[in-house]
C-alpha positions in Angstrom: 83.3 104.1 93.0 85.3 107.3 92.4 88.8 108.4 93.6 90.9 105.7 91.9 93.4 108.2 90.5 96.4 110.1 92.1 98.9 112.6 90.7 98.4 115.8 88.7 100.7 115.6 85.6 102.1 112.1 86.2 98.6 110.7 86.8 98.0 107.1 87.8 94.6 105.4 87.7 94.5 101.8 89.0 91.7 99.3 88.4 90.7 95.7 89.3 90.0 93.6 92.3 91.7 90.9 94.3 89.6 88.1 92.9 88.7 89.5 89.5 90.3 88.3 86.2 93.0 91.0 86.2 94.1 94.3 87.6 96.2 97.1 86.3 96.9 100.8 85.8 96.8 103.6 83.3 99.6 106.2 83.5 98.6 109.4 81.9 101.0 112.3 81.5 104.2 110.2 81.2 106.5 112.3 78.9 107.4 110.8 75.5 110.9 109.3 75.0 111.2 107.5 78.3 113.0 104.3 77.7 112.6 101.1 79.7 112.6 97.4 79.4 109.7 95.2 80.3 112.1 93.5 82.7 112.4 96.8 84.6 108.7 96.7 85.4 108.7 93.0 86.1 111.7 93.1 88.5 109.8 95.5 90.7 106.7 93.4 90.6 108.7 90.3 91.5 109.9 92.1 94.7 106.3 92.6 95.8 105.0 89.3 94.5 103.3 87.0 97.1 104.4 83.4 97.9 108.2 84.2 98.0 108.7 83.0 101.6 106.9 81.4 104.6 106.6 84.9 106.1 104.2 86.2 103.4 100.9 85.0 101.9 101.2 81.7 100.0 98.9 82.9 97.2 100.8 82.0 94.0 100.7 84.8 91.6 103.3 85.2 88.8 102.3 88.9 88.4 103.4 88.9 84.8 102.9 92.4 83.4 101.7 93.3 79.9 102.1 96.8 78.5 99.0 97.4 76.4 99.5 101.0 75.1 101.6 104.1 75.1 104.9 102.6 73.9 106.8 101.7 70.8 109.3 98.9 70.6 112.9 99.7 69.9 115.0 96.6 70.0 114.7 95.2 73.5 113.5 98.5 74.9 110.1 100.2 75.0 109.8 103.9 74.4 106.9 106.0 75.7 105.0 108.0 73.1 103.4 110.5 75.4 100.0 108.8 75.2 98.5 106.9 78.2 100.5 103.8 79.2 98.3 101.0 80.2 99.6 97.9 82.1 97.7 94.8 83.0 98.5 92.0 85.5 96.3 88.8 85.4 95.1 87.1 88.6 95.6 83.4 88.3 95.4 82.0 91.9 92.2 83.2 93.4 90.5 81.0 96.0 87.2 82.8 96.5 85.7 79.8 98.3 87.9 80.6 101.3 85.7 83.7 101.9 82.3 82.2 101.5 81.6 82.1 105.2 82.2 85.8 105.7 80.0 87.0 102.8 77.5 88.3 105.4 80.0 89.0 108.3 82.3 91.9 109.0 85.9 91.1 109.8 87.3 93.2 112.7 90.0 95.6 111.4 89.0 95.3 107.8 87.1 97.6 105.5 84.1 95.3 105.3 81.7 97.3 107.5 82.7 100.7 106.1 82.4 99.5 102.5 79.0 98.0 103.2 77.9 101.2 104.9 79.1 103.5 102.1 78.2 101.5 99.0 75.5 99.2 100.2 77.4 96.3 98.6 80.9 94.9 99.0 83.1 92.3 97.3 83.8 89.9 100.2 86.3 87.8 98.1 89.6 88.9 99.7 88.4 92.4 100.2 87.9 93.1 96.5 89.0 96.7 95.7 90.2 97.2 99.3 92.7 94.3 99.0 96.4 95.0 99.0 96.4 93.1 95.7 95.6 96.5 94.1 99.1 97.7 95.0 100.7 95.6 92.3 99.4 98.2 89.8 101.1 101.0 91.8 104.4 99.1 91.7 104.2 98.9 87.9 103.5 102.6 87.7 106.3 103.4 90.1 108.8 101.4 88.0 108.0 103.8 85.1 108.0 106.9 87.4 111.6 106.1 88.5 112.7 106.8 84.9 111.1 110.3 84.6 113.5 112.1 86.9 117.2 111.9 85.7 119.4 110.4 88.4 116.6 109.5 90.8 117.0 106.4 93.0 114.5 105.3 95.6 115.2 102.5 98.1 113.2 101.1 101.0 113.9 98.9 104.0 112.0 97.3 106.9 113.4 98.9 110.1 111.1 97.2 112.6 108.7 94.2 112.7 106.4 94.2 115.7 108.5 94.9 118.8 111.8 94.0 117.1 114.0 96.8 115.7 117.0 96.7 113.5 120.4 98.0 114.6 121.1 101.0 112.4 124.8 100.6 113.0 124.6 97.5 110.8 122.8 99.3 107.9 123.8 97.8 104.5 121.7 98.8 101.5 123.3 96.0 99.5 122.0 93.3 101.9 118.3 94.3 101.3 118.1 92.3 98.0 120.2 89.4 99.3 118.7 85.9 98.5 118.8 85.0 102.2 117.0 88.1 103.3 113.2 87.6 103.1 112.5 90.8 105.1 114.0 93.7 103.1 116.0 94.5 106.2 119.3 96.4 105.9 120.7 94.7 109.1 122.0 91.2 108.5 121.9 90.4 112.2 118.1 91.0 112.3 117.3 88.1 109.9 117.4 85.4 112.6 115.6 87.6 115.1 112.8 88.5 112.7 112.6 84.8 111.5 112.2 83.4 115.0 109.7 86.2 116.0 107.5 85.8 112.9 107.5 82.0 113.1 106.1 82.3 116.6 103.5 84.8 115.4 102.6 82.7 112.4 102.2 79.4 114.2 99.9 81.2 116.7 97.7 82.2 113.8 98.3 85.9 114.6 100.0 88.9 112.9 102.2 91.9 113.7 102.9 95.3 112.0 106.1 96.8 110.7 107.8 100.2 110.0 109.2 100.8 106.6 111.7 103.5 105.7 112.0 105.0 102.2 115.0 107.1 101.0 114.9 108.9 97.7 118.3 110.3 96.5 119.0 112.4 93.4 115.9 114.5 94.0 116.4 118.0 92.6 116.2 121.0 94.9 113.1 123.1 94.4 110.4 120.5 93.9 107.1 121.2 95.7 105.3 124.3 96.8 105.0 126.2 100.1 101.2 126.0 100.8 98.8 123.4 99.2 101.2 121.3 97.1 103.9 120.6 99.6 106.2 117.8 98.5 106.0 116.2 102.0 102.3 116.6 102.0 101.9 114.6 98.8 104.4 112.0 99.9 102.5 111.5 103.1 99.2 111.3 101.2 100.7 108.7 98.8 102.1 106.6 101.6 98.9 106.8 103.7 96.9 105.6 100.7 98.7 102.2 100.9 96.6 99.5 102.5 97.1 99.1 106.3 99.2 102.2 106.7 98.3 104.1 109.9 101.1 106.6 110.2 103.7 108.6 108.2 106.6 110.7 109.2 109.2 112.8 107.2 112.8 113.2 108.5 112.8 113.1 112.3 109.0 113.0 112.2 107.5 112.7 115.7 110.9 112.6 117.2 111.4 116.3 116.2 109.0 117.3 118.9 111.5 116.2 121.5 114.5 118.1 120.0 115.6 121.7 120.6 115.8 124.2 117.8 119.6 123.9 117.9 119.4 120.2 117.5 116.7 120.1 114.8 117.7 122.8 112.4 119.9 121.7 109.6 122.9 124.0 109.5 124.6 125.0 106.2 127.9 125.9 104.8 128.8 127.1 101.3 130.1 124.3 99.1 132.9 124.5 96.5 130.2 124.5 93.7 128.6 127.7 95.0 125.6 125.8 96.5 124.9 125.3 100.2 125.9 122.1 101.9 123.7 120.9 104.7 125.5 119.6 107.8 122.6 117.3 108.8 119.2 116.1 107.5 116.7 116.2 110.3 114.2 117.7 107.9 114.3 114.6 105.7 115.2 116.6 102.5 112.2 118.9 102.6 111.8 122.5 104.1 108.7 124.6 103.7 107.2 121.9 101.4 110.1 122.2 98.9 112.9 119.8 98.4 116.4 120.8 99.6 118.4 118.5 97.3 119.2 116.3 100.3 118.0 112.7 100.4 114.2 112.6 101.1 113.6 110.3 104.1 110.1 109.0 104.9 108.8 106.3 107.2 105.4 104.7 107.5 103.8 102.3 110.0 101.9 99.3 108.7 99.3 97.8 111.1 99.1 94.0 111.8 97.3 92.0 109.1 93.6 92.0 110.1 92.9 88.5 108.7 94.0 86.1 111.4 93.0 82.6 112.6 92.2 83.7 116.1 88.4 83.8 116.6 87.2 87.5 116.9 83.9 89.0 118.0 81.9 90.9 115.4 78.5 91.3 113.8 76.8 90.3 110.6 74.4 91.8 108.0 71.4 90.7 110.0 72.6 92.6 113.1 73.6 89.5 115.0 76.7 89.0 117.2 79.1 86.5 115.6 82.6 85.1 116.0 84.8 85.2 113.0 87.9 83.2 112.1 89.3 84.3 108.8 90.4 81.5 106.5 92.6 81.8 103.4 96.2 82.8 102.8 97.4 85.9 104.5 100.7 87.6 105.5 101.7 87.3 109.1 103.3 90.7 108.6 101.9 92.6 105.6 104.5 95.3 106.1 107.3 93.2 104.6 105.9 93.4 101.1 105.0 97.1 101.6 108.7 98.1 100.8 108.4 98.1 97.0 104.9 99.7 97.3 106.3 102.5 99.4 109.1 103.0 97.0 106.6 103.2 94.1 104.4 105.8 95.7 107.4 108.0 96.6 108.7 107.7 93.0 105.3 108.6 91.6 105.0 111.7 93.8 108.5 112.9 92.9 108.0 112.3 89.2 104.7 114.2 89.4 106.3 117.2 91.2 109.3 117.1 88.8 106.9 117.5 85.8 104.9 120.2 87.6 108.0 122.2 88.5 109.2 122.0 84.9 105.8 123.0 83.6 105.6 126.0 86.0 109.1 127.4 85.8 110.3 126.1 82.4 113.5 124.9 84.2 115.1 121.6 85.2 117.1 122.0 88.4 120.3 120.3 89.4 120.4 118.3 92.6 121.6 121.3 94.7 119.7 124.1 93.0 120.6 126.4 90.1 118.2 126.6 87.2 119.2 125.2 83.8 
């Protein structure tokens, strides 16, 4: 199977399967001298980790990361050497027996049939390589990517679960990591709404989707390119590569089609530092494929979890009609744990473009422009 790598200069290859002994990533192209603590990687993995509430899969994985190469120890910090950084996460709570009955059946909404058609074989144990378990490796790579671009911060939030939306007037970034917030929501008032809604969905053996918003701040102006290496193009590609993602938008996204040119265009005035100041950010921080220095805003839609307890019509390897009820431990809303994954993919794309820009122009840009 090819195509397990993304990025150009900050290049990430992931490996492993849902029910294999381990999974991980190799980050090639990370500059030397990047300092981080093992805790920095682990903290991000803990945010994605399963089994943290009744609203996510109850698979119990500690997701303890080991850095195998590409670093030197310096006190309590690790320092990258410029060689490939390899990270590994062991699987410790596989229950492959839960999937024995579907070894010859194709689950509706899953990649079972397409994998079988393409490769002539598939790992039916939790989806194998197609499982969202693979995204733990991306989160580890993203934790490293965040440290490549000086001043970069990337934050994500769930803005809708199923038919329930947050109230943006209540937006509080600090609340997202609160102990009593299992949804990555920025709206405290949405917690009881989401809780009641998902309890009903979960008890019915069903699932719903979600919409996740990612905001990257401290992104230098000038990253990207106007034609085949657009920054928004690569962000969209990275987010679409996440399991169960079915749509991506930047800035106003599809809503821009309903605006006039006067409403959509972000007007400018000259700031005191000699750089333009944008009066709005409908473009989501990217114009013509190149970053403006404004916050980059992207949203992605995550479909309902396909593994549900409701019997579903399908077929099997023998060409017979069957009914399938998927057993095992599954998220009633897989979009909840997609927040740290989306953050990681955006961080990796920005780090990659930052290094590509530096390599092409020989300059490191400030947040509003002006070469150094």
